[in-house]
N, C-alpha and C positions, 0 to 999 in steps of 0.2 A: 773577897767576893765583891764584884761590882754591884752596887745598889741601884736597882732600876726604879725610877720614879715615874709612875703613870697616873697623871692627874687628868681626870675627865670632868670638864666643866659643861654641864648642860645649862640652858638658860634658867630653868626653874631652880635647880639646886644652887647655882651661883648667885642668884639675885640677892638673898639676904646678906651674903658676904660683901657683895659689891655695894649694896646700900650702906653698909657700915663704913666702908673705906673709900668710896668714890667721892672726890672733891665736888661739893655743891651738887649732890646727886639729884636735887629737885629739878634741875634744869636739863636732865638728860641722862642716858646710860650708854656704856660701851655697846657697839653693835654686836649682833649675835655671832658674826664671823670670828670675833675675838675670843669667844668662849669655845675652845676647841680641845680635842684630845691632844696631849703633848707627851711624848715619851723621850726622856733624856736619861743618860747614865751619869750619875753622880760619881766623880772620881776624886780621890784624895791624893796628896803628893806621894804617898806610899805605893800607889797603883800605877805609876808611870815614872819615866825618867826624863827630867828636863835636859835641855842641851848641855848645861853646865856639868851635869852628873856623868855625861858620856865622855869622860876624859881620855879614854884610849883613842877616840876619834880625832881629838884636836891637840893634845899635848905634843905629838910629833911635829905639828905645824908651828909650834911656838919655840921649839928647842933651838937654843943658840941665837935667838932674836931679841931685840929690844922691844918690849911689849908695852903699849899703853892700854889701860883698862878703862872702859866707859861703863860705869855702873853706879849702884846706890845700895841702900839697905836691903833691897830685895834680892841682891846678887848672892844668894845663899845655896850651899849644898848641905842639906840638913840644918844643923845648928852652927855651921862654920861659914864665914864669909869666903866667897870664891877667891878674892885677892889673897887671903891668908893661905888658902889651899894651893894656889898657883905658886906662891913664894916657897912654901914648904916642899913643893914638887920640883923646885929648881928653876922655875921660870923667872926670867929677868924682867920683872915689871918695873918700868922706869917712871911712870906717872899715871895719874888718875884724872879722868874727865868726869865731872859730876853734873847732873841735870837739875831741874827745878826741885826744891826741897833739900838739896845738898846730898853729899855722899852718904851720910848717915841718916838722911830722911827726916831731919828735925827742923826744917825751915818752913815758914808759912807759905801758902799759895801766893805767888806774886812777889814774895820777899826777895830782895837782892841777896844772892848767895856769893860770898866772897871766896876768892881763891886762897889757898893756904897749904897746910900740911896735915896729913892724916895722923892723928896722935898715936895710933897703934903701930903703924908701919913706918912712919916717917916719910912716906912718899909725898911728893908735891901734888896738890890737887888744883886742877884748872877748872874753874866754874864755867859752865856753858849756859848760865842763866843770868839775865840782866842785860848788860850792854854787850856781852860777848857770847852770842849764840853759836857761832861757828869757830872751830879751832883755827887759829892763825898759823901761817906757814912756820913761824918761829916756834910755835907751841908743839908742832909736829916734827921739828928738827931732830934727827937721830932716831925717830920711831920707825920701826920696820913693819909692825902690824898692830892693828887696833882690835881689841876684843870687846864686844858690846854684849852686855847681859843685864837687862832691866825688865822687870815685870810690867807689862802693859795691861790696860783694862778694855781696850777695843773701841775707844771712841775718838772721833776726829779732834776734839778739843782737849784731849789729855796730852800734855806737851812732850811726853817722852818720845813719841814718834817724830816730832819736829826736831828734837835734839839728835835723834838717830839720822835723820835726813841731812842735817848740817854736817855731822861727822862723816857720813858717806861722801858728801860733796867735797869737803876739804881733803879727804883722803884720795879721792879720785883725781883731784888737781895736783896732788903731790905723789901720785903713783904708789900709794900705800894700801895694801889689802885690808879689808875689814872682815872679821869673823864674828857673825851673830850667833850667839848661843840661845836657841829658841826656848820660849816658855808658852804654856797654854794661854788662851784668851778666855777669861771667865764670861765674857759676853760674845763669844765666838760662835754662838748657835743661831744667830740671825743677822740680817742686813736690813737697815731701815734708815729713813730720814732724808732730808733734802740734800742734794749734791752741792758742794761748795762752788760758788762762782768766783772766777779769777780775781775780780776787783775787790773781793772780800778776803783775800789771802792774808793771813797773819800767823803769828806763832801759835795761836789756838786753832789753826786750820790752814795747812799749806798746800793741800792737794785736792783735786776734783773728786772727792769721795763723799759718801753719805756720813751722817753723824755716827752711825754704827756700821763698821765696815766688815765685821765678821772674819777677820784674819788674825793670825798670830803675828807677832812683831817680825818674825823671820819672813813670813809670807809677804807682809807689808813692805819690807825692805826689798824683796825681789820685785815687787810691783813698781816701787819708786824707781828702781834701777832700770827695769825692763821697759817702762813706759816713757823713759827719757825725761823724768820730772826733776832731775838734778839740774842745776844752773848750766845753761848752754848745752844741755843734753849730754854732759860728760857721763861716762860709765865707771862705776866703782868695781874694783876687784873684790867681789862679794862672795862669801861662802856662808851657808847656814847649817848649823848642826841641829838636826831635827829632835823633837821630843819623841820618845819611844812610847808606844801604846796610847796615843792621843788621837781623837777625831773631833770634828766639829759638832757632833751630837752630845759631847761630854759637857757636863757642868762641873768645871774644875773648882775645887775649894782651895782658895789661896792660903798658904801657910803663914804668910807675912802680909800685913796691911800694906798696900802699894803706895800710899801717901797718907799724911796725917789725918785728912778729913774723909778717908774711906776706910773706916776701922773694921768693917765686917762685910759679909757677903750681901746682906740686905742693902747696905749703902752702895755696894758695887753694882747690884742689879738695878737700883733706882737711879743711879748717877746719870745714865744717858738721857733719861726723861726729865730729871729734876734740874740738871745743869742749866737749862734754858732760863730758869728763875734767877740765875745770877745776873741776868740782864734785865731784871725787873725790880719792883719794890718788895718782892716776896723774899723772905729769908729761907734758906734751906737748912738752917740749924747750925751754921758755923758758930762756934763759941758755946756749944752744948756737948753733952756726952753722946749725942746721936746725930752728927752732921750727915746731910743727904739722906735723912730718914724722917724728917719732919718739915713742914712748910707752914708759914704764917707771917704775920707782921702786926705791929701795934694797931689796934682799932678795927681789925678784921672781925666782922660780926658773925660770919659762919665759923663752924668748928668749935670743938669743946676742949681742945688740948692747949695748954699754956707752956711756954718756955721763955727763959730770960737769958740771952747770950751774955757770956762773960769772957774775959780775956784768958786765953789758954796758951801758955808758952809752947812754941813749936807747932801749933795747929791753927790758932786764931787769936793773934794778939790784939787786933782791933776789928772784931767782926761787925757786920751790919747790926744796928739796933743794940749796941753794947749797953747793958744795964737796963734795957727797956723790956717790959713784959710783952710778949707776942702771943697772939691768939691764932690757932690754926688746927693742923691735923697731924696726928701721929701715924706714920705710914710704915712703921717697922715691920709689922706682920704682913702688910701688903707686899713689901719688897721680898721678904723671905719665902712667902707662900705662893703668891699669885704672879707678880710681874716677871719673875725669872722664867716662867713657863709661857708667857704671853707671846714671845717671839716678835715683838715690835715695840716701838716707842709708845709711850702713853702720854699723849698731848692733851687729853681731856681736861686735866687740872689747869693747864696753862690757859686754855680757852675760857674756862669758867672763871678763873681768877680775874681775867681782864673784864669779863662781863660784870663781875661782882663789885669791882672797885669803883669808887666815886671819883677817883683821880685818873681819868682816862689819859690825859696829857702826860702825866708824870709816871705812868705805870712802867713804860719801857725806858731803859737808859741806853747810852751809846754803845754799850758792850753787846747788846742783844744781837745785832746783825752779824757781829763777828762770830758769835756762837752758832747762830743759824746758818751762817755761810752765805746769806743773801738778805735782801730787804723784803722779799716776797712774803715770808712767813709772818712777819710783823703786820704787814698790810692785810693779809688774809684774816688774821685774828681781829684786826680793827674793823674789817668789813663784815664781820659776823659769819665767816665761812664755818661750816661744820667740820668736825674731825674727819668724816668720810670725804668731804670735798677737798680738804687739805691733803689727805693721804693720797687721793687719786692723782693730785697734781704732781706728786713725786714719782709716780710709777714709770713713765717713759725713760727718765734719766737713770732711775734705779736699775731698770732692765739692762741698759747699756753698761752700767758699772758692773753688774753681776757677770756679764760676759767677759769683761776685762779681768775681774777677780779670779775667775775659774782658771785662767792661764797660769796663775802663780801659786795655786794651792799645793801644799805639801801633805795634806791629811785628808781623809775621807770627809766629804762635805755632808751637811745636814739635809740637802735636797736630793 
């Protein structure tokens, strides 16, 4: 049975909860429009079929061909990796392309992932993270089709969509088709944030989309292809195998953590809002058991929660404030109960953190504008703009994006 979640937030009933969890609440509160009735359907992996599971639809397309597989530890059918299933089904997989965190998902964020061999299958692995984002012609030599299957979380700065873009681009140049096996977007139930400006294009933001784009990775691939966003406007021979029984009103519960520092659904729901802090002095809990579920830093006077980042192999070898006690806020319940139903970014914490700090000049680092996709957001915060004022500034470009987005949707939308 599908579990319907109907959370009704009235101003009066929500206020105690928000006072408990809102960052620096003495300086303001979320506006009343944010406290709204939201109805979503929680779906588990057993209640739908991801593209990889619909093998009858795509195995004939792979028969007799030399196949390259682009995937990672999320490329699963139940408890079995898709590469193992393909090989067992007689598919001639000849190499693997791996994204950030590596093929088995054990590398730190930003860590150079080396090419090598998969110890289980013996297949050669070509890393597409570090100095080699885009497959080279010689790395595609002899490949007749590329299968892409990676779980995304629906944000512009999550690098798997950048890896997919470079694969599509390289394959388009070599006239090699790409088959995307689609998976649900756990943050696919809303669209929000500033649109990336061209001059801020980077590996954490390649396209003119908002921070939260509200598309599955298959839909996103169609948009990149259809809007001519590949280099020189080349077109990829693209096909998407859809998810069965999914829509954008669904809250999909991921069976496998998508990367080392997104260990649970609370972190996944908080990630779009908290990732901005990676461009500031504020820690998001890397090096703890609850990354992207806490915020704080040494010397912060507000907040009652303490955490001390430590080195964690495969997740945070050298996290910010390693070994230093940080004071801040525990947002785990906020993420699992409230923010997933908010349907928008929660930038109140970011605004208030800047107001609270005594180090205004050092609060932001050079990474912030890359995450924001512009220099405007930083300046708005410095200028003391309110959350409402900042959000209103996004709306004209968001409306244009939503019109583009609609052209490429494969599933029932939330609007």
